C-alpha positions as CSV (number, residue, x, y, z in Angstrom):
1,M,-12.4,16.4,-7.6
2,K,-11.8,13.3,-5.4
3,K,-13.8,14.9,-2.6
4,I,-16.8,15.7,-4.9
5,S,-16.7,12.2,-6.4
6,L,-16.7,10.7,-2.9
7,V,-19.8,12.7,-1.9
8,I,-21.7,11.8,-5.1
9,L,-20.8,8.2,-4.7
10,S,-22.1,8.1,-1.1
11,F,-25.5,9.5,-2.1
12,L,-25.7,7.0,-5.0
13,F,-25.3,4.2,-2.4
14,L,-28.1,5.8,-0.3
15,S,-30.5,6.1,-3.3
16,L,-30.1,2.4,-4.2
17,Q,-31.6,1.2,-0.9
18,A,-35.2,0.0,-0.4
19,V,-38.0,2.5,-0.3
20,K,-39.1,1.3,3.2
21,A,-35.6,1.9,4.7
22,E,-35.1,4.6,7.4
23,I,-32.9,7.6,7.3
24,G,-30.7,8.3,10.3
25,V,-29.0,11.6,11.1
26,G,-26.9,12.5,14.1
27,I,-23.8,13.7,15.7
28,S,-20.8,11.8,17.2
29,G,-18.2,12.5,19.8
30,A,-14.9,10.7,18.9
31,V,-11.4,10.5,20.3
32,H,-8.8,9.8,17.7
33,F,-5.5,8.3,18.5
34,L,-3.3,9.5,15.6
35,D,0.1,7.9,14.9
36,A,2.3,9.6,12.3
37,S,5.9,8.7,11.2
38,G,7.9,10.2,8.4
39,T,11.3,10.9,6.8
40,E,12.6,14.1,5.3
41,T,15.4,13.8,2.7
42,T,17.5,17.0,2.2
43,R,18.2,18.1,-1.3
44,Q,21.9,19.0,-1.0
45,S,23.3,16.3,1.2
46,S,20.6,13.5,0.9
47,E,20.6,13.4,4.7
48,K,17.5,11.7,6.1
49,N,15.8,12.9,9.2
50,S,13.2,10.5,10.6
51,G,10.7,10.9,13.4
52,S,7.4,9.8,14.7
53,H,4.6,11.4,16.7
54,S,1.4,10.3,18.5
55,E,-1.5,12.6,19.2
56,E,-4.9,12.4,20.8
57,A,-7.7,14.6,19.2
58,A,-11.3,14.8,20.4
59,V,-13.5,15.9,17.5
60,P,-17.2,16.2,16.7
61,E,-18.5,14.4,13.7
62,L,-21.8,14.6,11.7
63,F,-23.4,11.7,9.9
64,I,-26.3,10.7,7.8
65,E,-27.1,7.1,6.9
66,H,-29.7,4.9,5.2
67,I,-30.8,2.0,7.3
68,A,-32.3,-1.0,5.4
69,E,-34.9,-3.4,6.8
70,D,-32.2,-6.0,7.4
71,G,-30.2,-3.5,9.5
72,I,-27.4,-2.8,7.0
73,A,-26.6,1.0,7.1
74,F,-25.0,2.9,4.3
75,G,-23.7,6.3,5.5
76,L,-21.7,9.4,5.0
77,S,-19.8,11.2,7.9
78,Y,-17.9,14.5,8.0
79,I,-15.3,15.9,10.3
80,P,-14.3,19.6,9.7
81,T,-10.8,19.3,11.1
82,A,-8.6,17.2,13.4
83,E,-5.2,18.3,14.7
84,M,-2.3,15.9,14.3
85,G,-0.1,17.8,16.7
86,S,3.4,19.1,16.2
87,K,7.0,18.1,16.8
88,S,10.2,20.2,16.9
89,R,13.9,19.6,16.6
90,S,17.0,21.9,16.7
91,D,19.7,21.8,14.1
92,S,23.1,23.4,14.0
93,N,25.0,23.4,10.6
94,S,27.2,25.5,8.4
95,E,24.6,26.0,5.6
96,G,23.0,29.1,7.2
97,D,19.8,27.4,8.4
98,T,20.7,26.7,12.0
99,G,17.6,26.9,14.3
100,T,14.4,25.2,15.5
101,Y,12.3,23.2,13.0
102,T,8.7,22.5,13.9
103,A,6.6,20.1,11.9
104,K,2.9,20.5,12.3
105,A,-0.2,19.3,10.4
106,E,-3.9,18.7,10.6
107,L,-6.5,16.7,8.8
108,E,-9.2,18.9,7.1
109,D,-12.5,18.1,5.5
110,L,-12.5,14.4,6.4
111,Y,-15.3,12.6,4.6
112,Q,-16.1,8.9,5.0
113,V,-18.4,6.7,3.1
114,Y,-19.2,3.6,5.1
115,V,-21.4,0.5,5.5
116,D,-22.4,-1.1,8.9
117,V,-23.2,-4.8,8.6
118,P,-25.0,-6.5,11.5
119,V,-23.3,-9.7,12.6
120,S,-24.7,-10.7,16.0
121,Q,-26.7,-9.7,19.1
122,A,-25.3,-8.9,22.5
123,Y,-27.4,-8.0,25.6
124,G,-30.3,-7.3,23.3
125,Q,-28.3,-4.9,21.2
126,E,-27.1,-5.2,17.6
127,V,-23.4,-5.9,17.0
128,Y,-22.0,-4.7,13.6
129,T,-18.8,-4.5,11.6
130,K,-17.9,-1.4,9.7
131,I,-15.9,-0.8,6.6
132,G,-15.4,2.7,5.2
133,L,-13.4,4.7,2.7
134,Q,-12.1,8.1,4.0
135,H,-10.9,11.1,2.1
136,A,-9.0,14.0,3.9
137,T,-6.7,16.8,3.2
138,I,-3.4,16.9,5.1
139,A,-2.8,20.6,5.7
140,T,0.9,21.3,6.6
141,L,1.5,24.1,9.1
142,E,5.2,23.7,9.6
143,S,7.6,26.4,10.9
144,L,11.1,25.7,9.4
145,N,14.1,27.9,10.0
146,S,15.3,27.1,6.4
147,G,12.1,28.6,5.0
148,E,11.1,25.3,3.5
149,T,7.3,24.7,3.1
150,Y,5.4,21.6,2.0
151,P,2.1,21.5,0.0
152,D,-1.2,20.3,1.3
153,E,-2.1,16.9,-0.1
154,D,-5.3,14.8,-0.4
155,V,-5.1,11.2,1.0
156,M,-7.5,8.3,1.1
157,G,-7.9,5.9,4.0
158,L,-9.4,2.4,4.6
159,T,-11.4,2.0,7.8
160,L,-12.3,-1.2,9.6
161,G,-14.3,-1.4,12.9
162,L,-16.6,-3.1,15.3
163,G,-19.6,-1.5,17.0
164,M,-22.8,-1.9,18.9
165,K,-26.1,0.0,18.4
166,G,-29.7,0.1,19.6
167,D,-32.7,2.2,20.3
168,L,-32.7,4.5,23.2
169,P,-35.5,4.0,25.8
170,Y,-36.4,7.7,25.9
171,G,-37.2,10.0,23.0
172,N,-39.1,8.7,20.0
173,S,-36.9,7.3,17.2
174,L,-33.6,8.1,19.0
175,Y,-30.8,5.5,18.8
176,Y,-27.1,5.2,19.8
177,K,-24.0,3.8,18.2
178,S,-20.8,2.9,20.0
179,E,-17.8,1.7,18.0
180,L,-14.0,1.3,17.7
181,T,-12.3,1.8,14.3
182,Y,-8.9,1.6,12.8
183,T,-7.9,3.7,9.7
184,N,-4.8,3.3,7.6
185,F,-4.2,6.3,5.3
186,E,-2.2,6.2,2.1
187,E,1.3,7.6,2.3
188,Y,1.9,11.4,2.1
189,R,4.7,12.3,-0.3
190,A,5.7,15.8,-1.3
191,T,8.6,18.0,-2.4
192,G,9.2,21.2,-0.6
193,T,9.9,24.7,-2.0
194,A,13.6,24.2,-1.4
195,G,13.8,20.8,-2.9
196,N,13.7,18.6,0.2
197,K,11.4,15.6,0.1
198,V,9.2,14.2,2.8
199,E,7.3,10.9,3.1
200,A,4.9,10.2,6.0
201,D,2.5,7.4,7.1
202,L,-0.6,8.1,9.2
203,E,-2.8,5.7,11.2
204,S,-5.7,6.4,13.4
205,I,-7.6,4.5,16.1
206,A,-10.9,6.1,17.0
207,A,-13.4,5.5,19.9
208,R,-16.7,6.9,18.9
209,L,-20.2,7.4,20.6
210,S,-23.0,8.6,18.4
211,I,-26.6,9.7,18.9
212,G,-28.9,9.6,16.0
213,Y,-32.6,10.2,15.0
214,K,-34.5,7.9,12.6
215,F,-37.3,9.0,10.4
C-alpha cells in the first residue's frame, strides 16, 4: 500500500505543474555506497551480536520528471534492485546451533519522489539542490545455521543532494544531470522465526550521472 500511494502521489505532483512545462525521461548510472549497522538480540540468553558492513553497488535507474519554466523539476525514479552485500560469522555454543551465520540483504523496488530546485549557475550550467522521499523493500537473504529467518520489511528514506545539469551540445532535446546524494533510511526492526530480534540502520551515498530527453 505504501508503494502504491507513493506512485500516485508522485503523479499528482506532476499533474499540478504548468501546462507549458516539459517532460523529461531518461536513465541513470549510479554508484551507491551503502553503510549498514545492526544488532541481533537472541531470544534465550538476550545476548547481543552487533556488526556493520559497507558495500558498493553500481545500479541502473529510470526516471521521469516534469520540468517547469522556472527550472524546478518534480520527478519519479525507480531502481529494480540494489545488493547490500553479506557478512558472516562463526559461532560455537552448547545450544546445538554451532556453525557459520551469513547475513545478506538487498534493496528491492526502490522508488523515489523528488524535487530539484535551481539555486545557482556554474560554468554556464544549472546548479540545483535535491530533496526526495524514497520507498524500498529490504529483502533478507540470510543463511543461519540455527534456521532463523527474518521477514522482508518496507522502509522509507529521506534524500538530500546537490547536482548540476544542462543541455547536451549534440542530439535534439538531450540533457544531462550529475549529482551526489545522501539518503538516511528508517530503522529496520524485525523478529525472526525463532524469536530473535534484529535492529538495523542503513545509509547511502550515491554518485549519479543521468542522460534524459525532453519533450
